[in-house]
C-alpha positions as CSV (number, residue, x, y, z in Angstrom):
1,M,-47.8,-141.2,76.2
2,S,-48.8,-138.1,77.6
3,L,-46.4,-134.8,77.7
4,N,-45.9,-135.5,81.5
5,L,-45.3,-139.0,81.5
6,K,-42.6,-138.5,78.7
7,I,-40.9,-135.7,80.6
8,F,-40.8,-137.8,83.8
9,I,-39.1,-141.0,81.8
10,E,-36.9,-138.1,80.1
11,L,-36.3,-136.7,83.6
12,T,-35.5,-140.5,85.5
13,R,-33.6,-141.7,82.3
14,L,-36.1,-144.8,82.8
15,N,-35.5,-145.1,79.0
16,K,-31.7,-145.7,79.6
17,P,-31.9,-148.9,81.9
18,I,-27.9,-149.2,81.7
19,G,-28.0,-146.7,84.6
20,F,-29.9,-148.5,87.2
21,M,-28.1,-151.8,86.2
22,L,-24.9,-150.7,86.7
23,L,-26.2,-149.7,90.2
24,F,-27.7,-152.9,90.5
25,W,-25.1,-155.0,89.6
26,P,-22.9,-154.8,92.6
27,C,-26.2,-155.3,94.9
28,I,-26.7,-158.6,93.4
29,W,-23.0,-159.7,93.6
30,G,-23.0,-158.8,97.2
31,L,-26.1,-160.7,97.7
32,T,-25.0,-163.8,96.0
33,I,-21.6,-164.1,97.4
34,A,-23.2,-163.8,100.9
35,Y,-25.8,-166.3,100.4
36,D,-25.8,-169.3,101.4
37,F,-27.4,-171.6,98.5
38,S,-27.9,-174.6,100.9
39,T,-31.1,-173.2,102.2
40,S,-34.1,-172.1,100.3
41,S,-33.6,-169.6,97.5
42,V,-36.9,-167.8,98.2
43,T,-35.4,-165.1,100.6
44,Y,-32.5,-164.8,97.6
45,F,-34.9,-164.1,94.6
46,F,-37.2,-161.8,97.0
47,Y,-34.1,-159.9,97.8
48,I,-33.2,-159.4,94.1
49,I,-36.5,-157.8,93.7
50,L,-36.2,-155.7,96.6
51,F,-32.5,-154.5,95.2
52,L,-33.6,-154.1,91.7
53,S,-36.6,-151.8,92.7
54,G,-34.3,-149.9,95.1
55,S,-31.7,-149.3,92.5
56,I,-34.4,-148.1,90.0
57,L,-36.1,-145.9,92.6
58,M,-32.6,-144.3,93.5
59,R,-31.1,-143.8,90.4
60,S,-34.3,-142.5,89.5
61,A,-34.0,-139.8,92.2
62,G,-30.4,-139.1,92.0
63,C,-30.6,-138.5,88.1
64,I,-33.0,-135.7,88.9
65,V,-30.9,-134.5,91.9
66,N,-27.9,-134.3,89.1
67,D,-30.2,-132.5,87.0
68,I,-31.0,-130.1,89.3
69,A,-27.7,-129.3,90.5
70,D,-26.2,-129.5,86.6
71,R,-29.1,-127.6,84.8
72,K,-27.2,-124.0,84.3
73,I,-24.1,-126.5,83.1
74,D,-26.4,-128.9,81.1
75,K,-27.5,-126.2,78.9
76,L,-23.8,-125.8,77.5
77,V,-23.1,-128.9,76.8
78,E,-24.4,-130.8,73.3
79,R,-25.2,-134.1,74.6
80,T,-27.5,-132.8,77.8
81,K,-28.8,-129.3,76.8
82,N,-32.1,-130.8,76.0
83,R,-32.8,-132.5,79.3
84,P,-36.2,-131.4,80.8
85,L,-34.7,-129.2,83.5
86,A,-31.9,-127.6,81.4
87,S,-34.4,-126.8,78.3
88,G,-37.3,-125.7,80.9
89,K,-39.9,-128.4,80.2
90,I,-40.2,-129.1,84.3
91,S,-39.7,-126.5,86.8
92,V,-37.2,-127.2,89.6
93,L,-40.0,-127.2,92.2
94,K,-41.8,-130.0,90.4
95,A,-38.8,-132.3,89.8
96,S,-37.9,-131.6,93.1
97,M,-41.5,-133.4,94.1
98,Y,-40.9,-136.1,91.9
99,A,-37.2,-137.2,93.7
100,A,-38.8,-136.8,97.4
101,I,-41.8,-139.4,96.2
102,L,-39.1,-141.7,94.9
103,C,-37.1,-141.4,98.0
104,L,-40.2,-142.3,100.2
105,I,-41.2,-145.3,97.7
106,A,-37.3,-146.5,98.0
107,F,-37.4,-146.1,101.8
108,L,-40.4,-148.3,101.5
109,V,-38.6,-150.9,99.7
110,L,-35.8,-150.4,102.4
111,I,-37.5,-150.9,105.6
112,N,-37.8,-155.0,104.5
113,F,-34.2,-155.4,105.1
114,N,-32.6,-156.1,108.9
115,K,-31.7,-153.0,111.0
116,F,-28.5,-153.0,110.2
117,T,-29.1,-152.8,106.3
118,I,-31.7,-149.6,107.1
119,Y,-29.1,-147.8,109.4
120,M,-26.2,-148.4,106.9
121,A,-28.5,-147.5,104.0
122,L,-29.7,-144.1,105.3
123,L,-25.8,-143.3,106.5
124,S,-25.3,-143.5,102.6
125,M,-27.8,-140.6,101.7
126,P,-25.2,-137.7,101.8
127,L,-23.0,-139.5,99.2
128,A,-25.8,-140.1,96.7
129,F,-26.8,-136.3,96.7
130,T,-23.5,-134.5,97.0
131,Y,-22.1,-136.3,93.8
132,P,-23.4,-134.1,91.7
133,L,-21.5,-131.3,93.2
134,M,-18.0,-133.0,92.9
135,K,-17.4,-131.8,89.3
136,R,-16.9,-128.4,90.4
137,F,-14.7,-128.8,93.0
138,T,-12.3,-132.0,92.1
139,Y,-10.8,-134.0,89.2
140,W,-12.2,-137.0,90.8
141,P,-16.1,-137.0,90.5
142,Q,-16.1,-140.5,89.1
143,L,-14.4,-141.7,92.1
144,F,-17.1,-140.3,94.2
145,L,-19.8,-141.9,91.7
146,G,-17.9,-145.2,92.8
147,I,-18.0,-144.8,96.0
148,T,-21.8,-143.9,95.8
149,F,-22.9,-146.5,93.0
150,N,-21.4,-149.6,94.6
151,Y,-22.5,-149.2,98.4
152,G,-25.1,-151.6,97.3
153,L,-22.7,-154.2,97.6
154,L,-22.3,-153.5,101.0
155,L,-25.9,-153.4,101.7
156,A,-26.6,-156.4,100.2
157,W,-23.8,-158.6,102.2
158,I,-25.0,-157.1,105.3
159,S,-28.9,-158.0,104.5
160,I,-28.1,-161.7,104.5
161,Q,-24.8,-161.7,106.9
162,N,-26.0,-158.9,109.4
163,E,-22.3,-157.9,109.8
164,I,-19.4,-156.2,107.8
165,S,-16.8,-158.3,106.7
166,I,-13.7,-158.3,104.8
167,I,-14.8,-159.9,101.9
168,A,-17.2,-157.3,101.4
169,I,-15.3,-154.7,101.8
170,V,-12.3,-155.8,99.2
171,F,-15.2,-156.6,96.7
172,Y,-16.5,-153.0,97.3
173,I,-13.1,-151.3,96.7
174,G,-12.6,-153.4,93.6
175,A,-16.2,-152.5,92.3
176,T,-15.6,-148.8,93.0
177,F,-12.1,-148.9,90.6
178,W,-14.4,-150.8,88.3
179,T,-16.8,-147.8,88.3
180,L,-14.1,-145.6,88.2
181,G,-12.9,-146.8,84.9
182,Y,-16.1,-147.2,82.7
183,D,-17.2,-143.6,84.0
184,T,-14.2,-142.2,82.9
185,I,-14.6,-144.0,79.5
186,Y,-18.1,-142.1,79.6
187,G,-16.9,-138.9,80.5
188,Y,-14.7,-138.7,76.8
189,Q,-18.4,-137.9,75.4
190,D,-18.0,-134.7,76.9
191,I,-14.6,-134.1,77.4
192,N,-14.5,-131.0,74.9
193,D,-17.6,-129.1,76.6
194,D,-16.5,-129.9,80.0
195,E,-13.0,-128.6,79.3
196,I,-14.7,-125.2,78.3
197,I,-17.2,-124.5,80.9
198,G,-14.6,-125.5,83.5
199,V,-15.9,-128.8,85.1
200,K,-13.6,-131.6,86.2
201,S,-13.3,-135.1,85.6
202,T,-11.0,-137.9,85.7
203,S,-11.4,-137.7,81.7
204,I,-9.8,-134.7,81.6
205,K,-7.2,-135.1,84.2
206,F,-6.0,-138.4,82.3
207,K,-6.7,-137.2,78.6
208,N,-3.1,-137.7,77.6
209,N,-2.8,-141.2,78.9
210,P,-6.5,-142.5,79.4
211,K,-5.8,-146.2,78.6
212,K,-3.0,-146.5,81.4
213,F,-5.2,-145.2,84.1
214,I,-8.2,-147.0,83.0
215,S,-5.9,-150.1,82.9
216,L,-4.8,-149.2,86.6
217,C,-8.6,-149.3,87.6
218,Y,-9.3,-152.3,86.1
219,L,-6.7,-154.4,87.3
220,I,-7.6,-153.5,91.0
221,F,-11.1,-154.5,90.1
222,C,-9.8,-158.0,88.8
223,L,-7.3,-158.5,91.7
224,S,-9.8,-157.7,94.1
225,L,-12.0,-160.4,92.3
226,F,-8.7,-162.9,92.8
227,I,-8.4,-162.0,96.8
228,I,-12.7,-162.4,96.7
229,G,-11.9,-166.1,95.4
230,I,-9.3,-166.8,97.7
231,L,-11.1,-165.5,101.0
232,M,-14.2,-167.5,99.9
233,N,-12.1,-170.9,99.2
234,F,-13.5,-170.8,95.4
235,K,-12.1,-173.8,93.3
236,F,-10.1,-173.5,90.5
237,F,-12.9,-173.3,88.3
238,F,-13.9,-169.9,89.2
239,Y,-10.4,-168.7,88.5
240,L,-10.4,-170.0,85.2
241,S,-14.0,-168.5,84.4
242,L,-12.0,-164.9,85.4
243,M,-10.7,-165.3,81.9
244,L,-13.6,-164.1,79.8
245,P,-14.1,-160.6,82.2
246,I,-10.5,-160.1,82.0
247,L,-10.5,-160.5,78.4
248,H,-13.7,-158.2,78.3
249,L,-12.1,-155.4,80.3
250,F,-8.5,-155.2,78.9
251,Y,-9.0,-156.1,75.2
252,F,-12.9,-155.0,74.2
253,Q,-13.0,-151.9,76.8
254,I,-9.1,-150.7,76.7
255,F,-7.2,-151.8,73.7
256,K,-10.3,-151.3,71.2
257,L,-11.3,-147.8,73.1
258,K,-11.1,-144.4,70.7
259,I,-11.5,-141.6,73.1
260,Q,-12.1,-139.2,70.1
261,D,-15.1,-141.7,69.1
262,N,-18.4,-140.7,71.3
263,R,-19.9,-143.8,69.8
264,N,-17.2,-146.2,70.8
265,C,-16.8,-144.4,74.2
266,L,-21.0,-145.0,74.4
267,L,-20.7,-148.5,73.4
268,K,-17.6,-149.6,75.5
269,F,-19.4,-147.8,78.6
270,R,-23.0,-149.9,77.9
271,S,-20.8,-153.2,77.5
272,N,-20.6,-153.0,81.2
273,N,-24.2,-154.4,81.6
274,F,-22.9,-157.5,79.9
275,L,-19.7,-157.5,82.2
276,G,-22.2,-157.3,85.4
277,L,-23.6,-160.6,84.2
278,I,-20.6,-162.3,83.5
279,I,-19.1,-161.3,87.0
280,L,-22.5,-162.7,88.6
281,V,-22.1,-165.9,86.6
282,N,-18.6,-166.0,87.9
283,I,-19.5,-165.8,91.3
284,L,-22.3,-168.2,91.1
285,I,-19.4,-170.6,89.7
286,G,-17.3,-170.2,92.7
287,K,-20.5,-170.7,95.2
288,L,-22.2,-173.6,93.5
289,I,-18.9,-175.7,92.0
């Protein structure tokens, strides 16, 4: 592997797919709940490919923008000090060029959707590029991440329905709190360094009682799933299937959480990739049974 390719992969975190998968799951949730499976599934699978491509491209570009904004902070944090921009392996100019190319390719993916989806996606761009700055001004950067990361759920719904709906809005709000919860867990890996250098997070704000706050976030997420089931007229099997993600969230992620153990926090965070798959199966059960 050439040095430039290795640096590009480190810069975009392509070697850590959990990031783009957590961006992709809300997209496929929104797509699946909106899709009419009594028709051909060709469009459904084509859109899955588009949303997966868009998730990889935009997450990669977002990582670059984040690292450009945080390069001086990253030097002071043990976990991030060896990132390409923080360590000087790549210039800001070259990294910016990479981000611009990735955004251009993402736009070529985007134009395959209807006009409403395209316009709504373009309106979200300020969210994607201002999120990295939030930790300097507020204890709620994870909330901004949730608002940004789950926007694909709305886009996926609009790509099928060509309109917004209370169903998509409720699901989007719930998914935002899901991200708020899991990214708070993720933040405990850096809490000591963050407090020293003065950046803010919900991990710091709720460090004295983290499980209560994370439980509230996950409770709102689970409540949104129940409301979705009611609005979609799902049958009993859907509600029964929700017991698995509820058990995962409240037992494995919260009850078994040890915020002083970085490996434990990372394991809980990564387990949300599995949770994304579980929720997809729950939706399919609701739609097809």
